[in-house]
C-alpha positions as CSV (number, residue, x, y, z in Angstrom):
1,M,-2.3,125.9,67.4
2,S,-2.3,122.3,66.3
3,G,-5.3,119.9,66.3
4,T,-4.4,116.6,67.8
5,A,-6.2,113.2,67.6
6,T,-5.0,110.8,70.4
7,N,-6.3,107.4,69.5
8,D,-3.8,104.7,68.6
9,N,-6.0,103.8,65.6
10,D,-5.6,107.2,64.1
11,A,-3.8,105.8,61.0
12,W,-7.0,104.0,60.0
13,A,-9.0,107.2,60.7
14,L,-6.8,109.2,58.4
15,L,-7.1,106.6,55.6
16,S,-10.8,106.7,55.7
17,L,-11.6,110.3,55.9
18,K,-15.4,109.9,55.7
19,S,-16.0,106.4,57.0
20,A,-14.0,105.9,60.2
21,P,-15.7,107.0,63.5
22,S,-12.7,109.0,64.7
23,S,-11.6,110.5,61.4
24,P,-11.9,114.0,60.1
25,T,-15.4,113.7,58.7
26,K,-16.2,116.9,56.8
27,I,-15.2,120.4,55.9
28,V,-17.8,123.0,56.7
29,W,-17.6,126.2,54.7
30,S,-17.7,129.4,56.7
31,P,-20.9,131.3,56.0
32,E,-19.2,134.7,56.7
33,P,-16.5,135.6,54.1
34,N,-14.8,138.0,56.6
35,A,-14.6,135.5,59.5
36,A,-11.2,134.6,60.8
37,A,-11.8,130.8,60.1
38,I,-12.4,129.9,56.5
39,A,-13.5,126.3,57.2
40,R,-13.8,123.7,59.9
41,L,-12.3,120.2,59.8
42,E,-14.4,118.0,62.2
43,G,-13.7,114.6,63.7
44,R,-15.4,112.6,66.3
45,E,-12.9,113.7,68.9
46,F,-11.6,117.0,67.6
47,E,-12.4,120.1,65.6
48,Y,-9.8,122.2,63.7
49,M,-10.6,125.7,62.5
50,I,-8.8,126.3,59.2
51,R,-7.5,129.9,59.2
52,Q,-4.9,129.8,56.4
53,N,-5.1,128.9,52.8
54,R,-3.0,125.7,53.2
55,I,-2.8,123.2,56.1
56,S,-0.9,119.9,56.5
57,I,-2.3,116.8,58.1
58,G,0.0,114.0,59.3
59,R,2.2,113.3,62.3
60,N,4.5,115.5,64.2
61,S,8.2,114.5,64.3
62,S,11.6,115.9,65.2
63,R,11.7,117.3,61.6
64,G,8.7,119.5,62.2
65,E,5.1,119.8,63.1
66,V,1.9,119.6,61.1
67,D,-1.3,121.7,61.5
68,V,-3.4,118.6,62.4
69,N,-1.5,115.8,64.1
70,M,-3.1,112.4,63.6
71,G,-0.8,110.5,66.0
72,H,2.5,108.7,66.1
73,S,1.9,105.7,63.9
74,S,4.5,105.3,61.1
75,F,1.6,104.3,58.9
76,I,0.9,108.0,58.8
77,S,3.4,110.0,56.8
78,R,4.8,113.2,58.4
79,K,2.9,115.3,55.9
80,H,0.3,112.8,54.7
81,L,-2.2,115.3,53.3
82,E,-2.4,118.9,52.4
83,I,-5.7,120.8,52.1
84,Y,-5.6,124.1,50.4
85,F,-8.1,126.8,49.3
86,E,-8.1,128.1,45.7
87,S,-11.2,130.2,45.4
88,P,-13.9,129.1,45.4
89,C,-12.9,125.5,46.3
90,F,-10.8,123.5,48.7
91,F,-8.5,120.8,47.3
92,M,-6.6,117.9,48.9
93,I,-3.2,116.5,47.9
94,C,-2.1,113.1,49.2
95,N,1.6,113.0,50.0
96,G,1.4,109.8,52.1
97,K,3.1,106.7,50.9
98,N,0.0,104.7,52.1
99,G,-2.5,106.9,50.3
100,V,-5.9,107.8,51.7
101,F,-9.6,106.9,51.1
102,V,-12.0,109.8,50.5
103,D,-15.6,108.8,50.4
104,G,-14.6,105.2,49.7
105,V,-12.3,106.1,46.8
106,F,-8.6,105.5,47.2
107,Q,-6.3,108.5,46.5
108,R,-2.7,107.6,45.9
109,R,0.4,109.7,46.6
110,G,1.1,111.9,43.6
111,A,-2.4,111.9,42.2
112,P,-3.8,115.2,40.9
113,P,-5.4,117.4,43.6
114,L,-8.9,116.3,44.6
115,Q,-11.5,119.0,44.8
116,L,-13.4,118.6,48.1
117,Q,-17.1,118.7,48.2
118,K,-18.9,121.4,50.2
119,S,-20.6,119.4,52.9
């Protein structure tokens, strides 16, 4: 199951995870440790239940699919972001050539993994 955002401005949403109105806005931690979903990624127009330890966010292409598809803009890399769980925290890696803003701070491709806040 893949989450899909459909707006043509999704590249901007992806690059401003917290600020843009149609961007994934937060990760909510599952209160039940035995629940099937371990977290929820929310956006204005979509919700994605994280059920595995690592997900990819970007754009689908003929070379493969991502877990969360942010549209067809070439501004978004095929595997722009990875979010993974390493107990007890979630981390994000930026693989996109255009980087990403998280809480107003620019994260470049190749930067060390960013620990995501519980919010």
